[in-house]
C-alpha positions in Angstrom: 30.3 7.8 38.2 30.0 6.1 34.8 31.0 2.7 36.3 28.4 3.2 39.1 25.7 3.9 36.5 26.7 0.8 34.5 26.7 -1.3 37.7 23.2 0.0 38.6 22.0 -0.7 35.1 23.3 -4.3 35.3 21.6 -4.8 38.7 18.3 -3.4 37.2 18.5 -5.8 34.2 19.3 -8.7 36.5 16.3 -7.8 38.7 14.0 -7.6 35.7 15.3 -10.9 34.3 15.0 -12.6 37.6 11.6 -11.3 38.2 10.4 -12.3 34.8 11.7 -15.9 35.2 10.3 -16.2 38.7 6.8 -14.9 37.6 6.7 -17.1 34.5 7.7 -20.2 36.6 5.0 -19.4 39.1 2.5 -19.0 36.3 3.5 -22.4 34.8 3.1 -23.9 38.3 -0.4 -22.4 38.6 -1.4 -23.8 35.3 -0.1 -27.3 36.2 -1.7 -27.2 39.6 -5.1 -26.2 38.3 -5.0 -28.8 35.5 -4.6 -28.1 31.8 -7.9 -29.9 31.1 -10.0 -27.5 33.1 -8.3 -24.5 31.5 -8.7 -25.9 28.0 -12.4 -26.5 28.6 -12.6 -22.8 29.7 -11.0 -21.7 26.4 -13.4 -24.0 24.4 -16.4 -22.3 26.0 -15.6 -19.1 24.0 -17.0 -18.9 20.5 -14.5 -18.1 17.8 -16.5 -15.0 16.7 -16.4 -13.6 20.2 -12.6 -14.0 20.2 -12.5 -12.1 16.9 -14.7 -9.4 18.4 -12.5 -9.2 21.5 -9.5 -8.8 19.2 -11.2 -6.0 17.2 -12.0 -4.2 20.4 -8.4 -4.6 21.6 -7.2 -3.2 18.3 -9.4 -0.2 18.8 -7.8 0.2 22.2 -4.4 0.3 20.6 -5.6 3.0 18.2 -6.8 5.0 21.1 -3.4 4.8 22.7 -1.9 6.1 19.4 -4.5 8.9 19.4 -3.5 9.9 23.0 0.1 10.5 22.1 -0.8 12.1 18.7 -2.9 14.9 20.3 0.0 15.7 22.7 2.5 15.9 19.9 0.1 18.1 17.8 -0.1 20.6 20.6 3.6 21.5 20.1 4.5 20.1 16.6 2.8 19.6 13.3 2.7 15.8 13.0 0.5 13.9 10.5 -1.8 11.2 12.0 -0.3 8.6 9.7 3.2 9.1 10.9 2.5 9.3 14.6 0.3 6.2 14.4 3.1 4.3 12.6 5.5 5.3 15.3 3.1 4.3 18.1 2.5 0.8 16.6 6.2 0.3 16.1 6.7 1.1 19.8 3.9 -1.3 20.8 5.4 -4.0 18.7 8.9 -3.4 20.2 7.4 -3.5 23.8 5.7 -6.8 23.2 8.2 -8.7 20.9 11.6 -7.0 21.4 11.8 -6.3 25.1 15.3 -7.5 25.6 16.9 -5.3 22.9 15.0 -2.1 22.6 12.0 -0.5 24.5 8.8 0.8 23.0 9.4 4.3 24.2 12.9 4.3 22.8 11.4 3.3 19.4 8.9 6.1 19.6 11.5 8.7 20.6 13.7 7.6 17.7 10.8 7.8 15.3 9.9 11.3 16.6 13.4 12.6 16.2 13.4 11.2 12.6 10.5 13.5 12.0 12.8 16.4 12.9 11.0 16.9 16.2 12.9 18.4 19.1 14.4 15.5 21.2 13.6 17.1 24.5 10.0 17.9 23.5 9.6 14.4 22.2 10.9 12.8 25.4 8.6 15.1 27.4 5.6 14.1 25.3 6.3 10.4 26.1 6.4 11.2 29.8 3.1 13.1 29.7 1.6 10.3 27.6 2.5 7.9 30.4 1.2 10.2 33.1 -2.1 10.7 31.4 -2.4 6.9 31.1 -1.6 6.5 34.8 -4.1 9.2 35.7 -6.9 7.5 33.8 -6.2 4.2 35.4 -6.1 5.8 38.9 -9.7 7.1 38.2 -10.8 3.4 37.9 -9.4 2.4 41.3 -12.6 3.3 43.3 -14.6 0.9 41.2 -12.5 -2.0 42.5 -12.6 -0.7 46.1 -15.9 -2.4 47.0 -14.7 -6.0 46.2 -11.4 -5.2 47.7 -12.9 -4.1 51.0 -15.1 -7.2 50.9 -11.9 -9.3 50.5 -10.3 -7.7 53.5 -13.5 -8.1 55.6 -13.5 -11.8 54.8 -10.0 -12.0 56.3 -8.4 -13.3 53.2 -5.8 -10.6 53.2 -3.3 -10.2 56.0 -0.7 -7.7 57.1 1.7 -7.7 60.0 3.3 -4.8 61.9 6.6 -6.1 60.6 5.4 -5.7 57.0 4.1 -2.2 57.7 7.5 -1.4 59.3 9.3 -2.5 56.2 7.0 -0.4 54.0 7.5 2.6 56.1 11.3 2.2 56.1 11.3 1.7 52.3 9.2 4.9 51.8 11.4 7.0 54.1 14.6 5.9 52.5 13.3 6.9 49.1 11.4 10.1 50.1 14.0 12.4 48.4 13.9 10.4 45.2 10.1 10.5 45.2 10.0 14.3 45.7 12.6 14.8 43.0 10.6 12.6 40.6 7.4 14.6 41.3 9.2 17.9 40.7 10.6 16.6 37.4 7.1 15.5 36.4 5.6 18.9 37.2 8.3 20.6 35.1 7.5 18.2 32.2 3.8 18.8 32.3 4.2 22.6 32.3 4.7 22.5 28.5 1.2 21.1 28.0 -0.5 23.1 30.7 -0.6 25.9 28.1 -2.5 23.5 25.9 -5.5 22.3 28.1 -7.4 21.1 25.0 -4.6 18.7 24.1 -4.6 17.3 27.7 -8.4 16.9 27.7 -8.3 15.2 24.3 -5.5 12.8 25.4 -7.6 12.0 28.5 -10.6 11.2 26.2 -8.4 8.8 24.2 -7.3 7.2 27.5 -10.9 6.7 28.5 -11.6 5.1 25.1 -8.6 2.8 25.5 -9.7 1.8 29.0 -13.3 1.2 27.9 -12.2 -1.1 25.1 -9.7 -3.0 27.3 -12.2 -3.5 30.1 -15.0 -4.3 27.6 -12.9 -7.1 26.0 -12.1 -8.6 29.5 -15.8 -8.5 30.5 -16.9 -10.0 27.2 -14.5 -13.0 27.5 -15.3 -13.5 31.2 -19.0 -13.6 30.3 -18.4 -16.4 27.8 -16.5 -18.3 30.6 -19.6 -18.1 32.7 -18.2 -15.4 35.0 -20.3 -12.4 35.8 -18.4 -9.2 36.5 -19.6 -5.8 35.6 -17.6 -3.5 33.4 -17.0 -1.2 36.3 -15.7 -3.9 38.6 -13.5 -5.3 35.8 -12.0 -1.8 35.4 -11.4 -1.4 39.1 -9.7 -4.8 39.3 -7.6 -4.2 36.2 -6.3 -0.8 37.6 -4.7 -2.8 40.5 -3.1 -5.1 37.9 -1.9 -2.1 35.9 -0.1 -0.5 38.8 1.5 -3.8 39.9 2.9 -4.3 36.4 4.5 -0.8 36.6 6.9 -2.1 39.2 10.4 -2.5 37.6 10.7 -6.2 38.5 10.2 -7.9 35.1 10.6 -7.3 31.4 7.5 -5.6 30.1 5.5 -7.1 32.9 5.8 -10.6 31.4 4.6 -13.1 34.0 3.9 -10.4 36.6 0.8 -9.2 34.7 -0.6 -12.7 34.3 0.1 -13.8 37.9 -1.3 -10.5 39.4 -4.3 -10.6 37.1 -5.0 -14.2 38.1 -4.6 -13.5 41.8 -6.7 -10.2 41.8 -9.5 -11.5 39.6 -9.8 -14.7 41.5 -9.2 -13.6 45.1 -10.8 -10.2 45.0 -13.1 -10.5 42.0 -14.3 -14.0 43.0 -14.0 -15.8 39.6 -12.7 -19.3 39.3 -8.9 -20.0 39.1 -9.2 -21.6 35.7 -11.1 -18.6 34.4 -8.5 -16.3 36.0 -5.6 -18.1 34.3 -7.4 -18.3 31.0 -8.3 -14.6 30.9 -4.8 -13.5 31.8 -3.3 -15.5 29.0 -6.0 -14.4 26.5 -5.5 -10.7 27.3 -1.7 -10.9 26.9 -2.2 -12.7 23.6 -4.7 -10.2 22.3 -2.5 -7.3 23.3 0.4 -8.8 21.4 -1.6 -9.6 18.3 -3.0 -6.1 18.2 0.5 -4.7 18.2 1.6 -6.9 15.2 1.0 -4.2 12.6 4.0 -2.4 14.1 6.3 -4.9 12.7 6.0 -3.1 9.3 7.5 0.1 10.8 10.1 -1.0 13.4 12.9 -1.9 10.9 12.8 1.6 9.3 12.9 3.4 12.6 15.8 1.3 14.0 17.7 1.7 10.7 17.1 5.5 10.8 18.2 5.7 14.4 21.5 4.0 13.5 22.0 6.4 10.7 21.7 9.5 12.9 25.0 11.3 13.3 26.5 11.1 16.8 26.7 14.3 18.7 
């Protein structure tokens, strides 16, 4: 059983590495095909002060993400803001810069345990944190429905009976796993159902995070001469978000950029050079906004290594 688990883990890692390499290669191809000169001219159209403003908005988005997890923790444990925020930024930094060695959620879990929090409760809080984030993004999907329907009406999307058959087969084969996952999620959320105020507060922070993220994208697109409303940007990004949740790359590297370029150009109607530029800018801003976490990662990792084995 242990060997089977190790083999499955190796296959999963191979899939993520392969997906990452393939997506990055495709992204490089798109940049080369479009022409570096056109893309660079798109970058130059953005004033420096607007880039700084977009970065500050993205940093506020990261703070909102930290606030979302904090209110969930405070519902079951007494945790100071300063400590939970340090752990969150350490996790964000690990997710963006240390994807091959340690994950952001692992860092957050290790940091929570070092605060003498119950391991099971800490792990459950991370699951609920993810679910709240997914729920918030799901609420934005309808705002992208109008351009998506228009895209389908133009005949630019296609599906075949064979593809539908494959999707149906895939779903039926994994139905039991899907049901089991839903049941485990329900069991996890039960802890926080007794704390509706914490759930609502975390949803508020999710909304703030989304507003900042969508606002930074809309701001930069406007400087590129592309006109997309905040609502449409949110709807389109929600599609990108759920695509990058697929376990086919390391931290969504390449997949986020390629899917964002495709969705914002094909469905949103912006130019290809703007799509490539905005996808690269958003990834860069997200990474830069997580840099403060570098101050806290070493301490958390060192503390995790010092934990006695059970």
